[in-house]
C-alpha positions in Angstrom: -64.9 32.2 -86.9 -63.5 34.8 -84.4 -60.4 34.6 -82.5 -61.9 33.4 -79.3 -63.3 30.4 -81.1 -60.0 29.7 -82.7 -58.5 29.8 -79.2 -60.6 27.4 -77.6 -60.3 25.1 -80.6 -56.3 25.5 -80.4 -56.5 24.7 -76.9 -58.8 21.6 -77.0 -56.0 20.4 -79.5 -53.6 20.8 -77.2 -55.2 19.1 -74.3 -55.6 16.2 -76.8 -52.2 16.0 -77.9 -51.0 16.3 -74.1 -53.3 13.2 -73.1 -51.9 11.5 -76.1 -48.4 12.2 -75.3 -48.9 10.7 -71.6 -50.7 7.6 -72.6 -47.6 7.2 -75.1 -45.3 7.6 -72.3 -47.2 5.1 -70.1 -46.6 2.5 -73.1 -42.8 3.2 -73.2 -42.0 3.3 -69.5 -43.7 -0.4 -69.3 -41.9 -1.5 -72.3 -38.6 -0.1 -71.3 -39.0 -2.0 -67.9 -39.6 -5.2 -69.6 -36.6 -4.5 -71.6 -34.6 -3.6 -68.4 -35.9 -6.9 -66.6 -34.5 -9.0 -69.6 -31.1 -7.3 -69.4 -31.3 -7.7 -65.5 -31.7 -11.5 -66.1 -29.1 -11.7 -68.5 -26.7 -9.9 -66.7 -27.3 -12.3 -63.8 -27.3 -15.3 -66.1 -24.0 -14.1 -67.2 -22.6 -13.3 -63.5 -23.1 -17.1 -63.2 -21.4 -18.3 -66.0 -18.6 -16.2 -65.1 -18.2 -17.8 -61.9 -18.5 -21.2 -63.0 -16.3 -20.4 -66.1 -13.4 -19.3 -63.1 -13.9 -22.4 -61.2 -13.8 -24.5 -64.4 -10.7 -22.8 -65.8 -8.9 -23.3 -62.5 -8.5 -26.8 -61.4 -6.9 -25.8 -57.9 -9.8 -23.3 -57.0 -12.7 -25.5 -58.2 -11.0 -28.1 -55.2 -10.5 -25.3 -53.1 -14.3 -24.7 -53.5 -15.5 -27.9 -53.1 -13.4 -28.8 -50.0 -14.4 -25.4 -48.5 -18.2 -25.8 -49.1 -17.4 -29.5 -47.5 -15.6 -27.8 -44.6 -12.7 -29.8 -45.1 -8.9 -28.8 -44.0 -7.8 -25.9 -46.2 -4.2 -24.2 -45.5 -4.3 -20.8 -45.0 -3.5 -19.9 -48.8 -6.6 -22.0 -50.0 -8.7 -20.8 -47.2 -7.7 -16.8 -48.4 -8.7 -18.2 -51.9 -12.0 -20.1 -50.4 -13.1 -16.5 -48.5 -12.9 -14.3 -51.6 -14.5 -17.0 -53.8 -17.6 -17.2 -51.3 -17.6 -13.2 -51.1 -17.8 -13.0 -54.9 -20.4 -15.6 -54.7 -22.6 -14.2 -52.1 -22.1 -10.6 -53.7 -23.9 -11.9 -57.3 -26.4 -13.4 -54.9 -26.6 -10.1 -52.8 -27.2 -8.2 -56.2 -30.0 -10.6 -57.6 -32.0 -10.5 -54.2 -32.0 -6.8 -54.8 -33.0 -6.4 -58.1 -35.8 -9.0 -57.6 -36.9 -7.0 -54.0 -36.8 -4.1 -56.3 -39.0 -5.5 -59.3 -36.2 -5.2 -61.9 -35.8 -9.1 -62.2 -38.5 -11.6 -63.5 -39.6 -13.3 -60.3 -40.6 -16.4 -62.4 -36.7 -16.6 -63.0 -36.0 -16.2 -59.4 -36.8 -19.5 -58.1 -33.8 -21.2 -59.5 -31.4 -19.0 -58.6 -33.2 -19.3 -55.1 -32.6 -22.9 -54.7 -29.1 -22.6 -56.0 -28.0 -20.0 -53.5 -29.8 -21.8 -50.9 -28.1 -25.3 -51.8 -25.0 -23.5 -51.8 -25.2 -21.9 -48.5 -26.5 -25.2 -46.7 -23.4 -26.6 -46.9 -21.3 -27.0 -43.8 -18.6 -25.0 -44.9 -20.6 -22.2 -46.3 -22.6 -22.2 -43.2 -19.5 -21.6 -41.3 -18.3 -18.9 -43.8 -21.6 -17.6 -43.6 -21.6 -16.8 -39.8 -18.5 -15.3 -39.7 -19.4 -12.8 -42.7 -22.9 -12.3 -42.9 -22.6 -8.9 -41.1 -20.7 -7.7 -44.7 -24.0 -8.3 -46.7 -27.6 -6.8 -46.8 -30.1 -8.3 -44.4 -32.1 -9.2 -47.7 -29.8 -11.8 -48.4 -29.4 -12.9 -44.7 -33.0 -13.2 -44.4 -32.9 -15.6 -47.9 -30.2 -17.5 -46.4 -31.1 -17.9 -43.0 -34.4 -19.3 -43.9 -33.0 -22.4 -44.5 -30.2 -22.9 -42.2 
């Protein structure tokens, strides 16, 4: 066997190795995408749990939240706490909407989140708050909220 023949064999082996590496890369990217979706879902569940824990851990804030959603009378300090709580809630919802629309959140898990957010924003107090604050949020969130209102 001469050097030209050896060179052809080595080039062939190199080409096979490149193709095998590309297949491996595709498999790893797909696996990583699934792992990332799972992590995003877990993070979103934790955001929801943390929000509820804050409400449960502060009876005054829970009452403010309920009164604010019902559009009942709140004093200035209560109104400020309600506004900040709504802002936090809406920011979390906006983050999840972004993850869904960019394919980084499992769409089959989105239905429950979407219905919860739409229910909250369907209340009289949240609708009033949203009409005054929606300019601060993405049009993605606005589209999802305004569909039901």
